[in-house]
C-alpha positions in Angstrom: 16.7 -32.5 82.1 20.6 -31.8 82.8 20.8 -28.6 84.2 25.1 -28.2 82.7 24.2 -29.2 79.7 21.4 -26.2 78.6 24.0 -24.3 80.7 26.9 -25.4 78.2 24.8 -24.2 75.1 23.1 -21.4 76.6 27.2 -20.0 77.1 28.4 -20.7 73.4 24.8 -19.1 72.1 25.3 -15.9 74.2 29.5 -16.2 72.9 28.1 -16.8 68.8 25.3 -13.8 69.7 27.7 -11.2 71.0 30.0 -12.5 68.4 27.1 -12.3 65.7 25.6 -9.1 66.5 29.3 -7.1 67.1 30.3 -8.2 63.0 26.4 -7.7 62.1 26.7 -4.3 63.4 30.2 -3.3 62.1 29.1 -4.5 59.0 26.1 -1.7 58.8 28.2 0.7 60.4 30.6 0.0 56.9 27.7 -0.8 54.3 24.6 1.6 54.7 23.0 0.0 51.6 20.3 -1.2 54.7 19.6 -4.8 53.1 21.6 -7.9 54.5 21.9 -12.1 55.3 22.2 -13.5 58.9 22.5 -16.5 59.3 22.5 -18.6 62.4 23.1 -22.3 63.1 20.5 -22.9 65.9 19.9 -25.7 68.7 17.0 -25.5 71.3 15.0 -27.2 73.5 11.3 -28.3 74.0 9.1 -30.5 76.0 7.4 -31.3 72.7 10.7 -31.5 71.5 13.9 -33.2 73.3 17.4 -31.1 72.3 17.2 -30.4 68.8 19.3 -28.4 65.9 19.1 -26.7 62.8 19.7 -23.6 60.7 18.1 -20.7 60.3 18.5 -17.9 57.6 16.7 -14.3 57.1 17.0 -11.6 54.6 17.0 -8.3 55.6 15.8 -5.2 53.7 14.5 -1.3 54.7 11.3 0.3 52.0 10.1 3.9 52.7 9.4 5.4 56.8 12.5 3.2 57.3 10.3 -0.2 57.7 12.0 -3.6 57.8 10.3 -6.4 55.5 12.4 -9.9 55.8 12.1 -13.5 54.5 12.9 -16.0 57.4 13.6 -19.8 57.5 14.6 -22.6 59.6 15.6 -26.1 58.9 15.9 -28.2 61.8 15.7 -32.2 63.2 15.3 -32.7 66.5 16.0 -35.8 69.2 12.3 -36.6 69.4 12.5 -37.8 64.7 10.9 -34.6 63.8 11.7 -32.6 61.6 10.7 -29.3 60.4 11.4 -26.6 57.3 9.4 -23.6 57.5 9.7 -20.0 55.5 8.0 -17.1 56.7 7.8 -13.4 54.0 7.2 -10.6 55.6 7.5 -7.6 52.3 6.5 -4.3 52.1 6.1 -3.3 48.6 8.6 0.0 48.2 6.1 2.2 48.4 4.6 0.9 51.4 1.2 0.7 49.6 0.7 -2.5 50.0 2.2 -5.8 52.5 2.2 -9.9 51.5 3.5 -12.8 54.0 2.5 -15.6 55.3 4.2 -18.9 55.9 5.0 -22.5 53.9 6.0 -25.5 56.9 6.6 -29.3 56.5 6.7 -31.4 59.5 7.4 -34.8 59.9 5.8 -34.9 64.0 6.1 -37.2 66.7 3.5 -36.0 68.7 0.9 -36.6 72.1 -2.2 -36.5 72.0 -4.2 -35.3 75.1 -8.1 -35.6 74.6 -10.4 -31.8 74.1 -11.1 -29.9 77.5 -9.5 -27.9 80.2 -9.8 -31.4 81.7 -8.2 -34.1 80.6 -5.8 -36.9 82.8 -2.1 -36.7 81.7 -3.5 -40.8 81.7 -4.9 -40.1 78.8 -1.9 -39.0 76.6 -1.5 -40.9 73.1 1.2 -40.8 71.5 0.7 -40.6 66.9 2.7 -39.3 64.3 1.5 -35.6 62.5 2.9 -35.3 58.8 1.8 -31.4 57.9 1.7 -29.2 54.8 1.0 -26.0 55.2 1.0 -23.0 52.7 -0.8 -19.6 53.7 -0.6 -16.4 52.0 -1.9 -13.1 52.6 -2.3 -9.6 51.1 -3.1 -6.7 53.0 -4.1 -3.3 52.0 -1.8 0.0 53.7 -3.4 2.4 54.3 -3.1 5.8 56.9 0.6 4.2 57.7 -0.4 1.8 60.9 -3.7 0.1 59.6 -3.8 -2.5 57.4 -6.8 -4.7 55.4 -7.2 -7.8 53.3 -7.3 -11.6 52.0 -5.8 -14.7 53.3 -5.9 -18.1 51.7 -4.2 -20.9 53.5 -4.3 -25.3 52.5 -3.2 -27.1 55.2 -2.7 -31.1 54.9 -2.7 -33.5 57.0 -1.9 -37.6 57.4 -1.9 -39.0 61.4 -0.2 -42.5 61.6 0.7 -45.1 64.9 -2.0 -44.0 66.9 -3.9 -46.8 69.3 -6.4 -48.3 68.1 -7.9 -49.0 70.8 -7.5 -45.4 71.9 -9.3 -42.4 71.8 -7.9 -41.3 67.9 -9.5 -44.3 67.2 -12.4 -43.1 68.3 -13.9 -41.0 65.7 -11.9 -38.1 66.4 -12.0 -35.2 63.7 -8.7 -35.0 61.6 -7.2 -38.4 62.5 -5.5 -41.0 58.8 -5.1 -38.0 55.9 -7.4 -34.4 55.7 -7.4 -32.4 53.6 -8.3 -28.7 54.3 -8.7 -25.3 52.4 -10.0 -22.1 53.3 -10.6 -18.3 52.6 -10.9 -15.3 54.5 -10.1 -11.8 55.5 -7.9 -10.1 58.6 -7.1 -6.5 59.7 -3.7 -5.3 61.3 -3.4 -1.6 63.2 0.9 -2.5 63.6 2.4 0.7 65.1 5.3 -1.1 66.9 8.5 0.6 66.3 10.3 -2.3 66.1 8.4 -5.8 64.5 11.1 -8.3 66.4 11.7 -6.5 70.2 9.7 -3.8 70.2 10.2 -1.5 72.6 6.2 0.5 72.3 3.4 0.6 70.7 0.8 -1.8 69.9 0.1 -4.7 66.6 -4.0 -5.8 66.7 -4.3 -8.5 64.4 -8.5 -9.8 63.9 -7.8 -13.1 61.1 -11.6 -14.5 60.1 -10.6 -17.7 58.0 -13.9 -20.1 56.1 -13.2 -23.5 55.1 -15.4 -25.3 53.1 -15.7 -27.4 50.3 -16.9 -24.8 48.4 -13.3 -24.3 48.1 -11.6 -28.1 48.3 -12.2 -28.5 51.8 -12.3 -32.4 53.2 -14.6 -30.2 56.3 -16.8 -27.0 56.9 -15.4 -25.0 59.8 -14.8 -21.5 60.6 -12.0 -19.6 62.5 -11.9 -16.3 64.3 -8.6 -15.7 65.4 -8.0 -11.9 67.2 -4.4 -11.0 68.5 -3.4 -8.2 71.2 -0.6 -6.9 71.7 0.4 -3.5 73.3 4.3 -2.7 74.7 5.0 0.2 77.2 8.6 1.9 77.3 8.8 1.8 81.2 12.5 4.0 81.7 15.0 3.6 79.2 15.4 -0.3 77.7 12.2 -1.6 80.2 9.9 -2.5 78.6 7.0 -4.8 79.4 4.6 -5.7 76.9 1.1 -7.4 76.9 -0.6 -9.5 74.9 -4.2 -10.5 74.7 -5.0 -13.6 72.0 -8.5 -15.6 71.7 -9.1 -18.7 69.2 -12.0 -19.8 68.6 -13.9 -22.1 65.9 -16.8 -23.8 65.1 -17.9 -26.9 63.0 -15.8 -30.2 62.2 -12.2 -28.1 63.3 -9.2 -31.1 62.8 -7.6 -31.9 66.1 -4.1 -31.0 64.5 -5.5 -27.1 64.6 -8.0 -27.0 67.0 -7.0 -23.9 69.2 -4.8 -25.0 72.3 -1.8 -23.5 74.5 0.9 -24.5 75.3 4.5 -24.7 73.9 6.8 -22.0 72.5 4.6 -19.2 72.5 1.1 -19.1 74.5 1.7 -20.4 77.5 4.8 -21.6 78.3 4.7 -24.2 80.8 2.7 -26.4 79.7 2.9 -29.2 77.1 1.7 -27.4 73.2 -1.7 -29.0 73.2 -1.9 -30.3 76.9 -4.5 -28.5 76.7 -7.9 -28.1 73.2 -11.0 -27.1 72.2 -12.6 -25.3 70.2 -12.5 -22.1 72.0 -9.2 -20.6 73.7 -8.3 -17.2 75.9 -5.4 -16.6 77.1 -4.0 -12.9 78.5 -0.2 -12.8 79.1 2.2 -10.3 80.6 6.4 -9.9 80.7 8.3 -7.7 82.0 11.8 -6.8 79.9 14.7 -5.3 81.0 18.8 -5.0 80.1 21.3 -6.8 81.5 24.8 -5.7 78.9 24.1 -4.1 75.8 22.5 -7.3 73.9 21.8 -9.3 76.9 18.4 -8.2 78.2 16.7 -10.2 80.9 13.2 -11.4 81.1 10.0 -11.9 83.7 6.1 -13.5 82.4 3.5 -14.5 83.6 0.2 -16.0 82.0 -3.5 -16.6 82.7 -5.6 -19.2 79.9 -8.3 -21.9 79.4 -9.9 -23.4 76.3 -13.6 -24.4 76.4 -15.6 -25.6 73.8 -18.2 -21.9 73.6 -16.6 -18.9 73.9 -19.0 -18.5 76.9 -17.9 -21.3 78.4 -14.7 -20.2 79.3 -14.5 -20.2 83.5 -11.8 -17.8 84.9 -11.7 -19.8 88.0 -10.4 -23.0 86.2 -8.0 -20.9 84.4 -3.7 -22.3 84.1 -1.8 -20.5 85.1 2.3 -20.2 84.1 5.2 -18.5 84.8 8.7 -18.1 84.4 12.2 -16.3 83.1 14.7 -15.9 80.8 17.2 -14.3 78.7 17.8 -13.1 75.2 20.6 -12.2 73.1 20.8 -10.0 70.1 21.8 -12.1 67.1 21.5 -8.6 64.2 20.7 -4.6 65.0 17.0 -5.4 63.9 16.7 -7.0 67.7 16.3 -10.1 66.8 16.8 -12.4 69.6 18.3 -15.4 70.8 15.4 -16.3 73.0 16.3 -19.0 76.6 12.4 -19.4 78.2 12.6 -21.4 81.2 8.9 -21.6 82.7 6.8 -23.2 86.2 3.5 -24.0 85.8 1.0 -26.3 87.9 2.2 -29.7 86.3 5.0 -28.9 89.3 8.1 -29.2 86.9 9.9 -26.7 84.5 9.6 -26.3 81.1 12.6 -24.6 78.9 12.8 -23.6 75.8 15.6 -22.2 73.8 14.2 -20.5 70.2 14.5 -17.6 68.0 12.8 -14.5 68.3 9.9 -13.3 70.9 7.7 -15.1 72.0 5.3 -12.1 70.6 
């Protein structure tokens, strides 16, 4: 990894972030319409992607009680010939009685598979190409201001190619070749953060249950339960401690592409995304966020987690550990940040992440 190249790119993003923040702040001061669009060219780096670039945009608007709704999207391409399109709405109705969310994702992703379980060796590494398409639709009714409950539906299509006929993927791993999964489920949310993108205090608790079944047109039958618990504590002025407890459990014939896993830019930074995967994953992440300059923040983080075939087989003594530090550059008044992290794990080398928005 070229440290000078990282430094140059980060400096460019710092300068861009500062100018963009000042421009948008000035626009808001002159125009109190509370509706604005942000369009940002992005560069990023991750072990899974190498260097990549593209464009990221968002339309932001406020509704009742000053709550922010948004429609965000990103188009990107990487030096590993990976291409992706991602669109994610998070919309409150004007009376703030309903909340609509979800995503549309399209990915062409040359990737690596290391097998299933906590003890898979690096020698098991297998390259493959995955073409993934995903649509997630969620509707929740807002009750008592902070509590939401509703229904969700998800459709996934996976096509796996260019894998070795003599290695693990060809030996009957669930999800290889073409698979369609479709499911219905329920979700409940407690949302009390003062800001969606860089909270200083509050809580975010979400429980999601999704059932994929041939009754709904799915090729595979499986169930997935995800618990995402986040707390944010304002220690002093802009000093914040954030904590996340994440549990992801699945049972049935789970495709390896969406099997609970650790790694990447959001969960257990420091590990390759999907390096460890199984039907159950649990982790705890903590992050101390502190001010450096009015548009520039710093962070120190750590995480511990494990994967297993079932929840009762999770073992804290065999957990993986990762830690690191990073900087944040504010690009608009609602605290959307450009993020640069360097993380270290038992892999004995740093992993770098250059992306947009927080890990949690």
